[in-house]
Backbone as XML, in Angstrom:
<?xml version="1.0"?>
<chain id="A" units="angstrom">
  <residue number="1" name="UNK">
    <atom name="N" x="-67.882" y="-113.080" z="90.028"/>
    <atom name="CA" x="-68.538" y="-114.277" z="89.534"/>
    <atom name="C" x="-67.473" y="-115.291" z="89.134"/>
  </residue>
  <residue number="2" name="UNK">
    <atom name="N" x="-67.617" y="-116.503" z="89.613"/>
    <atom name="CA" x="-66.654" y="-117.554" z="89.294"/>
    <atom name="C" x="-67.317" y="-118.590" z="88.404"/>
  </residue>
  <residue number="3" name="UNK">
    <atom name="N" x="-66.602" y="-119.002" z="87.387"/>
    <atom name="CA" x="-67.057" y="-120.074" z="86.506"/>
    <atom name="C" x="-66.057" y="-121.218" z="86.607"/>
  </residue>
  <residue number="4" name="UNK">
    <atom name="N" x="-66.509" y="-122.371" z="87.065"/>
    <atom name="CA" x="-65.637" y="-123.534" z="87.234"/>
    <atom name="C" x="-64.400" y="-123.202" z="88.062"/>
  </residue>
  <residue number="5" name="UNK">
    <atom name="N" x="-64.577" y="-122.406" z="89.094"/>
    <atom name="CA" x="-63.464" y="-122.079" z="89.976"/>
    <atom name="C" x="-62.509" y="-121.034" z="89.432"/>
  </residue>
  <residue number="6" name="UNK">
    <atom name="N" x="-62.846" y="-120.439" z="88.285"/>
    <atom name="CA" x="-61.960" y="-119.452" z="87.661"/>
    <atom name="C" x="-62.719" y="-118.139" z="87.495"/>
  </residue>
  <residue number="7" name="UNK">
    <atom name="N" x="-62.047" y="-117.046" z="87.788"/>
    <atom name="CA" x="-62.649" y="-115.744" z="87.549"/>
    <atom name="C" x="-62.458" y="-115.395" z="86.075"/>
  </residue>
  <residue number="8" name="UNK">
    <atom name="N" x="-63.554" y="-115.161" z="85.345"/>
    <atom name="CA" x="-63.399" y="-114.822" z="83.920"/>
    <atom name="C" x="-62.799" y="-113.428" z="83.768"/>
  </residue>
  <residue number="9" name="UNK">
    <atom name="N" x="-62.041" y="-113.240" z="82.696"/>
    <atom name="CA" x="-61.475" y="-111.926" z="82.386"/>
    <atom name="C" x="-62.409" y="-111.240" z="81.407"/>
  </residue>
  <residue number="10" name="UNK">
    <atom name="N" x="-62.721" y="-109.988" z="81.702"/>
    <atom name="CA" x="-63.622" y="-109.235" z="80.847"/>
    <atom name="C" x="-62.847" y="-108.126" z="80.158"/>
  </residue>
  <residue number="11" name="UNK">
    <atom name="N" x="-63.195" y="-107.897" z="78.922"/>
    <atom name="CA" x="-62.610" y="-106.783" z="78.190"/>
    <atom name="C" x="-63.358" y="-105.523" z="78.612"/>
  </residue>
  <residue number="12" name="UNK">
    <atom name="N" x="-62.637" y="-104.475" z="78.981"/>
    <atom name="CA" x="-63.330" y="-103.238" z="79.343"/>
    <atom name="C" x="-64.026" y="-102.639" z="78.129"/>
  </residue>
  <residue number="13" name="UNK">
    <atom name="N" x="-65.160" y="-102.039" z="78.360"/>
    <atom name="CA" x="-65.913" y="-101.407" z="77.277"/>
    <atom name="C" x="-65.371" y="-99.987" z="77.087"/>
  </residue>
  <residue number="14" name="UNK">
    <atom name="N" x="-65.253" y="-99.552" z="75.851"/>
    <atom name="CA" x="-64.732" y="-98.217" z="75.573"/>
    <atom name="C" x="-65.856" y="-97.192" z="75.658"/>
  </residue>
  <residue number="15" name="UNK">
    <atom name="N" x="-65.479" y="-95.930" z="75.802"/>
    <atom name="CA" x="-66.481" y="-94.869" z="75.819"/>
    <atom name="C" x="-67.272" y="-94.848" z="74.519"/>
  </residue>
  <residue number="16" name="UNK">
    <atom name="N" x="-66.596" y="-95.061" z="73.392"/>
    <atom name="CA" x="-67.312" y="-95.096" z="72.107"/>
    <atom name="C" x="-68.353" y="-96.207" z="72.079"/>
  </residue>
  <residue number="17" name="UNK">
    <atom name="N" x="-68.021" y="-97.356" z="72.659"/>
    <atom name="CA" x="-68.981" y="-98.463" z="72.708"/>
    <atom name="C" x="-70.162" y="-98.119" z="73.613"/>
  </residue>
  <residue number="18" name="UNK">
    <atom name="N" x="-69.883" y="-97.446" z="74.711"/>
    <atom name="CA" x="-70.958" y="-97.031" z="75.615"/>
    <atom name="C" x="-71.898" y="-96.074" z="74.891"/>
  </residue>
  <residue number="19" name="UNK">
    <atom name="N" x="-71.333" y="-95.094" z="74.189"/>
    <atom name="CA" x="-72.152" y="-94.121" z="73.466"/>
    <atom name="C" x="-72.978" y="-94.823" z="72.399"/>
  </residue>
  <residue number="20" name="UNK">
    <atom name="N" x="-72.373" y="-95.745" z="71.677"/>
    <atom name="CA" x="-73.105" y="-96.462" z="70.628"/>
    <atom name="C" x="-74.248" y="-97.280" z="71.222"/>
  </residue>
  <residue number="21" name="UNK">
    <atom name="N" x="-73.991" y="-97.941" z="72.328"/>
    <atom name="CA" x="-75.054" y="-98.698" z="73.002"/>
    <atom name="C" x="-76.166" y="-97.758" z="73.458"/>
  </residue>
  <residue number="22" name="UNK">
    <atom name="N" x="-75.797" y="-96.610" z="74.021"/>
    <atom name="CA" x="-76.786" y="-95.653" z="74.518"/>
    <atom name="C" x="-77.657" y="-95.119" z="73.387"/>
  </residue>
  <residue number="23" name="UNK">
    <atom name="N" x="-77.093" y="-94.961" z="72.204"/>
    <atom name="CA" x="-77.876" y="-94.480" z="71.050"/>
    <atom name="C" x="-79.021" y="-95.421" z="70.703"/>
  </residue>
  <residue number="24" name="UNK">
    <atom name="N" x="-78.864" y="-96.676" z="71.043"/>
    <atom name="CA" x="-79.872" y="-97.669" z="70.695"/>
    <atom name="C" x="-80.947" y="-97.814" z="71.778"/>
  </residue>
  <residue number="25" name="UNK">
    <atom name="N" x="-80.761" y="-97.139" z="72.899"/>
    <atom name="CA" x="-81.718" y="-97.230" z="74.007"/>
    <atom name="C" x="-82.816" y="-96.189" z="73.865"/>
  </residue>
  <residue number="26" name="UNK">
    <atom name="N" x="-83.998" y="-96.465" z="74.405"/>
    <atom name="CA" x="-85.059" y="-95.453" z="74.421"/>
    <atom name="C" x="-84.628" y="-94.247" z="75.253"/>
  </residue>
  <residue number="27" name="UNK">
    <atom name="N" x="-85.162" y="-93.081" z="74.917"/>
    <atom name="CA" x="-84.775" y="-91.832" z="75.578"/>
    <atom name="C" x="-84.966" y="-91.892" z="77.086"/>
  </residue>
  <residue number="28" name="UNK">
    <atom name="N" x="-86.040" y="-92.513" z="77.556"/>
    <atom name="CA" x="-86.265" y="-92.556" z="79.005"/>
    <atom name="C" x="-85.230" y="-93.417" z="79.722"/>
  </residue>
  <residue number="29" name="UNK">
    <atom name="N" x="-84.745" y="-94.443" z="79.047"/>
    <atom name="CA" x="-83.711" y="-95.293" z="79.639"/>
    <atom name="C" x="-82.384" y="-94.529" z="79.702"/>
  </residue>
  <residue number="30" name="UNK">
    <atom name="N" x="-82.083" y="-93.776" z="78.654"/>
    <atom name="CA" x="-80.865" y="-92.961" z="78.648"/>
    <atom name="C" x="-80.934" y="-91.916" z="79.762"/>
  </residue>
  <residue number="31" name="UNK">
    <atom name="N" x="-82.087" y="-91.293" z="79.936"/>
    <atom name="CA" x="-82.253" y="-90.300" z="80.994"/>
    <atom name="C" x="-82.009" y="-90.935" z="82.365"/>
  </residue>
  <residue number="32" name="UNK">
    <atom name="N" x="-82.533" y="-92.128" z="82.567"/>
    <atom name="CA" x="-82.313" y="-92.815" z="83.845"/>
    <atom name="C" x="-80.843" y="-93.160" z="84.024"/>
  </residue>
  <residue number="33" name="UNK">
    <atom name="N" x="-80.189" y="-93.591" z="82.957"/>
    <atom name="CA" x="-78.764" y="-93.911" z="83.027"/>
    <atom name="C" x="-77.961" y="-92.678" z="83.438"/>
  </residue>
  <residue number="34" name="UNK">
    <atom name="N" x="-78.264" y="-91.556" z="82.827"/>
    <atom name="CA" x="-77.573" y="-90.304" z="83.170"/>
    <atom name="C" x="-77.822" y="-89.956" z="84.630"/>
  </residue>
  <residue number="35" name="UNK">
    <atom name="N" x="-79.066" y="-90.068" z="85.072"/>
    <atom name="CA" x="-79.381" y="-89.792" z="86.473"/>
    <atom name="C" x="-78.572" y="-90.690" z="87.412"/>
  </residue>
  <residue number="36" name="UNK">
    <atom name="N" x="-78.498" y="-91.963" z="87.080"/>
    <atom name="CA" x="-77.774" y="-92.898" z="87.942"/>
    <atom name="C" x="-76.282" y="-92.586" z="87.981"/>
  </residue>
  <residue number="37" name="UNK">
    <atom name="N" x="-75.715" y="-92.235" z="86.839"/>
    <atom name="CA" x="-74.294" y="-91.869" z="86.800"/>
    <atom name="C" x="-74.050" y="-90.626" z="87.646"/>
  </residue>
  <residue number="38" name="UNK">
    <atom name="N" x="-74.906" y="-89.633" z="87.493"/>
    <atom name="CA" x="-74.759" y="-88.399" z="88.264"/>
    <atom name="C" x="-74.874" y="-88.686" z="89.764"/>
  </residue>
  <residue number="39" name="UNK">
    <atom name="N" x="-75.810" y="-89.531" z="90.144"/>
    <atom name="CA" x="-75.980" y="-89.875" z="91.556"/>
    <atom name="C" x="-74.741" y="-90.606" z="92.081"/>
  </residue>
  <residue number="40" name="UNK">
    <atom name="N" x="-74.225" y="-91.527" z="91.281"/>
    <atom name="CA" x="-73.063" y="-92.305" z="91.712"/>
    <atom name="C" x="-71.820" y="-91.425" z="91.844"/>
  </residue>
  <residue number="41" name="UNK">
    <atom name="N" x="-71.679" y="-90.454" z="90.961"/>
    <atom name="CA" x="-70.486" y="-89.608" z="90.963"/>
    <atom name="C" x="-70.586" y="-88.411" z="91.900"/>
  </residue>
  <residue number="42" name="UNK">
    <atom name="N" x="-71.778" y="-87.836" z="91.995"/>
    <atom name="CA" x="-71.903" y="-86.547" z="92.672"/>
    <atom name="C" x="-72.936" y="-86.509" z="93.791"/>
  </residue>
  <residue number="43" name="UNK">
    <atom name="N" x="-73.593" y="-87.597" z="94.051"/>
    <atom name="CA" x="-74.636" y="-87.596" z="95.073"/>
    <atom name="C" x="-75.936" y="-87.054" z="94.510"/>
  </residue>
  <residue number="44" name="UNK">
    <atom name="N" x="-76.879" y="-86.827" z="95.380"/>
    <atom name="CA" x="-78.209" y="-86.395" z="94.955"/>
    <atom name="C" x="-78.258" y="-84.967" z="94.446"/>
  </residue>
  <residue number="45" name="UNK">
    <atom name="N" x="-79.272" y="-84.709" z="93.662"/>
    <atom name="CA" x="-79.533" y="-83.366" z="93.165"/>
    <atom name="C" x="-80.503" y="-82.714" z="94.140"/>
  </residue>
  <residue number="46" name="UNK">
    <atom name="N" x="-80.233" y="-81.487" z="94.493"/>
    <atom name="CA" x="-81.123" y="-80.785" z="95.415"/>
    <atom name="C" x="-82.496" y="-80.651" z="94.767"/>
  </residue>
  <residue number="47" name="UNK">
    <atom name="N" x="-83.533" y="-80.828" z="95.564"/>
    <atom name="CA" x="-84.890" y="-80.874" z="95.028"/>
    <atom name="C" x="-85.277" y="-79.595" z="94.287"/>
  </residue>
  <residue number="48" name="UNK">
    <atom name="N" x="-84.861" y="-78.427" z="94.775"/>
    <atom name="CA" x="-85.229" y="-77.187" z="94.074"/>
    <atom name="C" x="-84.521" y="-77.087" z="92.720"/>
  </residue>
  <residue number="49" name="UNK">
    <atom name="N" x="-83.315" y="-77.641" z="92.618"/>
    <atom name="CA" x="-82.598" y="-77.645" z="91.339"/>
    <atom name="C" x="-83.277" y="-78.604" z="90.378"/>
  </residue>
  <residue number="50" name="UNK">
    <atom name="N" x="-83.667" y="-79.768" z="90.885"/>
    <atom name="CA" x="-84.367" y="-80.754" z="90.068"/>
    <atom name="C" x="-85.677" y="-80.185" z="89.535"/>
  </residue>
  <residue number="51" name="UNK">
    <atom name="N" x="-86.447" y="-79.523" z="90.389"/>
    <atom name="CA" x="-87.720" y="-78.918" z="89.956"/>
    <atom name="C" x="-87.481" y="-77.854" z="88.893"/>
  </residue>
  <residue number="52" name="UNK">
    <atom name="N" x="-86.459" y="-77.028" z="89.107"/>
    <atom name="CA" x="-86.162" y="-75.966" z="88.140"/>
    <atom name="C" x="-85.796" y="-76.548" z="86.780"/>
  </residue>
  <residue number="53" name="UNK">
    <atom name="N" x="-84.977" y="-77.610" z="86.771"/>
    <atom name="CA" x="-84.610" y="-78.228" z="85.502"/>
    <atom name="C" x="-85.813" y="-78.882" z="84.825"/>
  </residue>
  <residue number="54" name="UNK">
    <atom name="N" x="-86.662" y="-79.537" z="85.596"/>
    <atom name="CA" x="-87.848" y="-80.166" z="85.003"/>
    <atom name="C" x="-88.764" y="-79.112" z="84.379"/>
  </residue>
  <residue number="55" name="UNK">
    <atom name="N" x="-88.908" y="-77.976" z="85.035"/>
    <atom name="CA" x="-89.704" y="-76.876" z="84.489"/>
    <atom name="C" x="-89.080" y="-76.370" z="83.190"/>
  </residue>
  <residue number="56" name="UNK">
    <atom name="N" x="-87.766" y="-76.197" z="83.216"/>
    <atom name="CA" x="-87.058" y="-75.723" z="82.020"/>
    <atom name="C" x="-87.178" y="-76.716" z="80.872"/>
  </residue>
  <residue number="57" name="UNK">
    <atom name="N" x="-87.065" y="-77.986" z="81.152"/>
    <atom name="CA" x="-87.194" y="-79.016" z="80.119"/>
    <atom name="C" x="-88.588" y="-78.988" z="79.510"/>
  </residue>
  <residue number="58" name="UNK">
    <atom name="N" x="-89.627" y="-78.892" z="80.354"/>
    <atom name="CA" x="-90.999" y="-78.828" z="79.830"/>
    <atom name="C" x="-91.181" y="-77.601" z="78.943"/>
  </residue>
  <residue number="59" name="UNK">
    <atom name="N" x="-90.601" y="-76.460" z="79.357"/>
    <atom name="CA" x="-90.707" y="-75.235" z="78.570"/>
    <atom name="C" x="-90.045" y="-75.413" z="77.205"/>
  </residue>
  <residue number="60" name="UNK">
    <atom name="N" x="-88.873" y="-75.998" z="77.191"/>
    <atom name="CA" x="-88.140" y="-76.185" z="75.936"/>
    <atom name="C" x="-88.865" y="-77.159" z="75.004"/>
  </residue>
  <residue number="61" name="UNK">
    <atom name="N" x="-89.397" y="-78.228" z="75.560"/>
    <atom name="CA" x="-90.153" y="-79.186" z="74.747"/>
    <atom name="C" x="-91.385" y="-78.508" z="74.154"/>
  </residue>
  <residue number="62" name="UNK">
    <atom name="N" x="-92.082" y="-77.707" z="74.954"/>
    <atom name="CA" x="-93.262" y="-76.983" z="74.465"/>
    <atom name="C" x="-92.887" y="-76.047" z="73.322"/>
  </residue>
  <residue number="63" name="UNK">
    <atom name="N" x="-91.746" y="-75.361" z="73.430"/>
    <atom name="CA" x="-91.305" y="-74.462" z="72.359"/>
    <atom name="C" x="-91.056" y="-75.225" z="71.061"/>
  </residue>
  <residue number="64" name="UNK">
    <atom name="N" x="-90.492" y="-76.415" z="71.163"/>
    <atom name="CA" x="-90.260" y="-77.240" z="69.970"/>
    <atom name="C" x="-91.593" y="-77.713" z="69.412"/>
  </residue>
  <residue number="65" name="UNK">
    <atom name="N" x="-92.471" y="-78.220" z="70.286"/>
    <atom name="CA" x="-93.784" y="-78.717" z="69.845"/>
    <atom name="C" x="-94.611" y="-77.622" z="69.182"/>
  </residue>
  <residue number="66" name="UNK">
    <atom name="N" x="-94.494" y="-76.389" z="69.670"/>
    <atom name="CA" x="-95.256" y="-75.268" z="69.125"/>
    <atom name="C" x="-94.596" y="-74.640" z="67.907"/>
  </residue>
  <residue number="67" name="UNK">
    <atom name="N" x="-93.418" y="-75.130" z="67.535"/>
    <atom name="CA" x="-92.726" y="-74.603" z="66.370"/>
    <atom name="C" x="-92.017" y="-73.279" z="66.616"/>
  </residue>
  <residue number="68" name="UNK">
    <atom name="N" x="-91.878" y="-72.882" z="67.873"/>
    <atom name="CA" x="-91.198" y="-71.623" z="68.187"/>
    <atom name="C" x="-89.686" y="-71.738" z="67.973"/>
  </residue>
  <residue number="69" name="UNK">
    <atom name="N" x="-89.149" y="-72.910" z="68.196"/>
    <atom name="CA" x="-87.726" y="-73.166" z="67.976"/>
    <atom name="C" x="-87.581" y="-74.491" z="67.238"/>
  </residue>
  <residue number="70" name="UNK">
    <atom name="N" x="-86.450" y="-74.654" z="66.584"/>
    <atom name="CA" x="-86.169" y="-75.881" z="65.853"/>
    <atom name="C" x="-85.049" y="-76.629" z="66.564"/>
  </residue>
  <residue number="71" name="UNK">
    <atom name="N" x="-85.224" y="-77.912" z="66.747"/>
    <atom name="CA" x="-84.196" y="-78.726" z="67.380"/>
    <atom name="C" x="-82.996" y="-78.911" z="66.464"/>
  </residue>
  <residue number="72" name="UNK">
    <atom name="N" x="-81.884" y="-79.288" z="67.058"/>
    <atom name="CA" x="-80.659" y="-79.562" z="66.317"/>
    <atom name="C" x="-80.428" y="-81.067" z="66.364"/>
  </residue>
  <residue number="73" name="UNK">
    <atom name="N" x="-80.200" y="-81.704" z="65.194"/>
    <atom name="CA" x="-79.935" y="-83.150" z="65.203"/>
    <atom name="C" x="-78.735" y="-83.482" z="66.092"/>
  </residue>
  <residue number="74" name="UNK">
    <atom name="N" x="-78.793" y="-84.621" z="66.766"/>
    <atom name="CA" x="-77.742" y="-85.012" z="67.700"/>
    <atom name="C" x="-76.380" y="-85.060" z="67.015"/>
  </residue>
  <residue number="75" name="UNK">
    <atom name="N" x="-76.340" y="-85.510" z="65.763"/>
    <atom name="CA" x="-75.063" y="-85.587" z="65.053"/>
    <atom name="C" x="-74.436" y="-84.207" z="64.923"/>
  </residue>
  <residue number="76" name="UNK">
    <atom name="N" x="-75.261" y="-83.196" z="64.604"/>
    <atom name="CA" x="-74.760" y="-81.833" z="64.482"/>
    <atom name="C" x="-74.300" y="-81.307" z="65.839"/>
  </residue>
  <residue number="77" name="UNK">
    <atom name="N" x="-75.061" y="-81.590" z="66.876"/>
    <atom name="CA" x="-74.686" y="-81.159" z="68.227"/>
    <atom name="C" x="-73.348" y="-81.770" z="68.635"/>
  </residue>
  <residue number="78" name="UNK">
    <atom name="N" x="-73.182" y="-83.071" z="68.387"/>
    <atom name="CA" x="-71.934" y="-83.736" z="68.743"/>
    <atom name="C" x="-70.763" y="-83.190" z="67.937"/>
  </residue>
  <residue number="79" name="UNK">
    <atom name="N" x="-71.006" y="-82.873" z="66.667"/>
    <atom name="CA" x="-69.943" y="-82.280" z="65.849"/>
    <atom name="C" x="-69.524" y="-80.924" z="66.407"/>
  </residue>
  <residue number="80" name="UNK">
    <atom name="N" x="-70.499" y="-80.116" z="66.808"/>
    <atom name="CA" x="-70.192" y="-78.818" z="67.411"/>
    <atom name="C" x="-69.377" y="-78.979" z="68.690"/>
  </residue>
  <residue number="81" name="UNK">
    <atom name="N" x="-69.790" y="-79.919" z="69.522"/>
    <atom name="CA" x="-69.067" y="-80.179" z="70.773"/>
    <atom name="C" x="-67.647" y="-80.624" z="70.469"/>
  </residue>
  <residue number="82" name="UNK">
    <atom name="N" x="-67.500" y="-81.493" z="69.479"/>
    <atom name="CA" x="-66.168" y="-81.962" z="69.092"/>
    <atom name="C" x="-65.253" y="-80.828" z="68.691"/>
  </residue>
  <residue number="83" name="UNK">
    <atom name="N" x="-65.787" y="-79.872" z="67.937"/>
    <atom name="CA" x="-64.989" y="-78.714" z="67.519"/>
    <atom name="C" x="-64.576" y="-77.852" z="68.706"/>
  </residue>
  <residue number="84" name="UNK">
    <atom name="N" x="-65.494" y="-77.691" z="69.653"/>
    <atom name="CA" x="-65.194" y="-76.895" z="70.851"/>
    <atom name="C" x="-64.087" y="-77.580" z="71.668"/>
  </residue>
  <residue number="85" name="UNK">
    <atom name="N" x="-64.181" y="-78.884" z="71.808"/>
    <atom name="CA" x="-63.209" y="-79.635" z="72.603"/>
    <atom name="C" x="-61.819" y="-79.587" z="71.951"/>
  </residue>
  <residue number="86" name="UNK">
    <atom name="N" x="-61.773" y="-79.600" z="70.624"/>
    <atom name="CA" x="-60.494" y="-79.589" z="69.910"/>
    <atom name="C" x="-59.749" y="-78.273" z="70.061"/>
  </residue>
  <residue number="87" name="UNK">
    <atom name="N" x="-60.432" y="-77.212" z="70.428"/>
    <atom name="CA" x="-59.779" y="-75.894" z="70.522"/>
    <atom name="C" x="-58.739" y="-75.854" z="71.579"/>
  </residue>
</chain>
């Protein structure tokens, strides 16, 4: 994109900024973003794998809705991941 014959310089967005922006998006938009990134990086997901994951996701959501399992807050999950990565 040129403005007045000049290409504007853009500051690259950091991963932390991307994560912060994603936190403010609705869950379905984040899911679509993840799908698009995966498609761009790795190509399509095989249909049988996609079906299996969708079945698994529905099962897990049902377990939470029925009170069989308790979800973990995202902050706690990210903290756990951070500790694993630091090892």
